[in-house]
N, C-alpha and C positions, 0 to 999 in steps of 0.2 A: 306551536310545539310539534304538531304532527309533521309539518314540513321539515323541520330540523331532523326528526328521527328518520324520515325517509332518506334525506340527504346523507345522514350518517351511515345508514345501511348500504347506500350505493357506494360510498367511499370505501367501505369494508368489503364490497363485492357481494353482499348478501342478497341483494335484490335480483341478481341474475340466477334464474333457476338452475342453469347448467353448473354454476359455481357451487350452489348448495349441494347438488347431487354428486358432483365429482370434484371435490377439493383437491387441488394439487395436480390436476390433469395436465395442465401446460408444462408443469415441472417434470412430470413423468415422461411426456413426449420429448422434452428437451434432453433428459438423461438418456432415453432410448436412442436419440439422434447421435449424441457424442460417443456413446458406447459402440454404436455401429461404425462410426468414423474411426474409432480406435482399432477395431477389428480389421477394417480395410487398410489402415495405415500399417499395422503390423504385418498383414499379408503381403503388402507391396514391398515392405522392407525385406521380408524373408524370401520372397519369390524373385525380386528384381535386384536386391542388394542396396546398400546405402547410397549409391550414386543416383538412385531413382528418387531420392528424397531431397527436398530443399533444406536449407539450414534450419528454418523454423520447424519443419516437420520432424527432423531428427531430434530437436529439442523437445517437441511434443512427446515423442517416444520415450525420452528419458524421464519426463515429468509424470508419465502415466503412473508409475509405481508409487511415487511420493504424494501424488495428488489424485487418488483413485476416484473421488466423487466430484471432480471438477473438469469442466471443459478447458483443456490446457492450450488450445490453439491461440486464443487471444493473448494469453500470457507469453507464449513462445514468440509470437510476433512482436510483442512489446520488448522482450529481451533483445531481440535482434535489432530493433530500432534504437534501443538505448546503447548497446555495446558494439554493434556493427556486424558481427559474424558469429557463427557457431564457436569457432576457436576463441574469439574474444569473450564470449559469454562464459565458457567453462574456465577461462584463465582470469576472469575478473576477480577483484578483491572480494572476499566473502562478505565484508560489511556493506559493500556497495550492492551486492546481490540481495542481502537481507533487507535492504532499504526499499526493494521493489515490492509493491503491494501484491500480496498473494503468494509470495515466496517465503516459506518458513525454513527452519533449520534443517528439516528432513530433506526438502527439495534442494537446498543449497549444498548439503553434504553429498547428495547424489551427484550433482554437477561437478563438485570438486573431486569426487572419487573418480570420475571419468578422466579428469585432467591428470590425476595422480597415476591412474592406470596407463594412460598414454605415455607419460614420461618414463615409467618403469619399463614399458615395452620397448621404447626407443633406446633406453639405457642398456638393455640386454644386447642391443646391436653393436655396442662398443666395448662390452665387457669381455675379458679373456681373449682378446685378439689385438694385433698391432693396430694402433690408432691411425698411423700414417696410411695404411692400406684400407682403412675403413672410414675414410674422410667424410664421405657424404652421410654416413650413419651418424658420425659425430656432429655434423652440422644440423641434421634433423633433430637430434637429441637436444642440443643447445637451444635451437629455435623453439622447440616445444616448452623448454624449461624457462626461457628468459625473454622471448620476443615481445610478450605483452605485459611485462612488468612495468609498473608506473614509476619506479625509481631505478637508478642504475644499480646493477649488481655485478660484483666482480668475483669470478670463479677461477680456481687453479686446478688443472688436470695434471696430476703427478704420474710420470711414466717410469717404468723400469728400463733395464738395458735392452730389452727386446721391444721397447715402445708399447708395452701393454699397460693398461690403466691400473695404477695402484690405488689412487684415491681421487675423488672429485669433490672439492670442498668450496663452499661459499666463504670468501674471505671478508668481504665488506659489502655493506649495502649503503648507498649514498643518497644523493638528492636526484632531482630529475635530470641533472646534467653533469654530475661530478661524483666520483667515488675515490676516496683516499686510498692509495696503495703504498705500502712501505717495503722497499726492496729488501731491507735487512730481515723483515719478518717472513718474506717469501723464501729467502735462502734458508733461514732457520727451520722452517717447516719442511722444505725439500730434503734437507739433511736428516731430519728426524725420521722421515719416511724412507730413507735410503733411495730416494729417487735419483735418476740420472738425467732426466729431461722434464721440461714443463711446457704446457700449452696454457696461455692465459686467454680467458674469454670474458667479455663483458658486453652488456647490452646498451643500446641507446633508446630510451623510452620515446623519443621523437619519431622513431621508425626509420630514420636515416642513419645508416651504419658508417658513413664516411668519418674516418678518424679525425679528431681535433688535434691541434698543436700540443695540447696537454697530454693527449693519449700517446702521441709519438715520443714526446720527451720522457714520459714515465716508462714507456717500453724500453727505451735505450738504457735508462738507469737500472731497470730490473735485469736486462740482458747483461750489462757490465758486471753487476753484482753476482750473478750466477756464474759467469765465466771466470770470475776471480777464484771460485772454489771448484772449478772443473765441471760445472753443470751447463746444460744446453737449454736455451729457450727456442723450442721448435717453431712456435708461432704465437701470434696474438690475434684473436678473431673477435671482430665486433659484430654483434647480432642486431639486425634491424627487423623490420616487418616485411617479410617476403624476400629479403636478400641479406647478404653478409659481406664483410670485407676481411680478407686474410692479409696480414702485414707481409708475410713471406711472399705470397703470390703477387702482391702489388709492389714488391721491391722496397718495402719500408723496414725490413729486418735484415 
């Protein structure tokens, strides 16, 4: 019996005099270590800028606020391994983020807020100015909004007679490789907004923006329907990961 009691004490760590005198000492040292790491990381970010940080380090910085009592470095690295990059992490579906052990609603809300802030910042670059002369700003905005979506999304950008943006609306959300588009509905909405021109945008979840035969045929039908009521289809842009295709630039429109 005595032997069993001794073994039990050892298992609980009670036979170590140091453990008895200083319970939680290792934990305290661990906390001191990652708090020091946080201070150094913040300092490097503020002094050298975001380019001085790797993707996982930038994620660490974001997770500090929502996970104040946890070493966020292993979690940040796990997120990069799971999703691929900083951009893909913040653009990931919230349910997939919540499925990661250690990420709660507060942390996920923080990540998604960064994505929303980035999209709004980029959208400001295309608001109240002619779209045609702000083309790269438009591509950057659409890329941030759609490039990492897991299903096809179809958006219409409605323009006035000065080619300024009247409205940017998601029309349909489809499967991984198909989004239904109805030319009659496109025309109806354009007339309701008093638009004079439209830019169509959709993404390819595969990452490859090359238009399919169905994309080309659908674009022609929408173009013909718009022209029948005196409206113009300026372009159809397909967003991929890291690049895009413009129907007009490629001679498809």
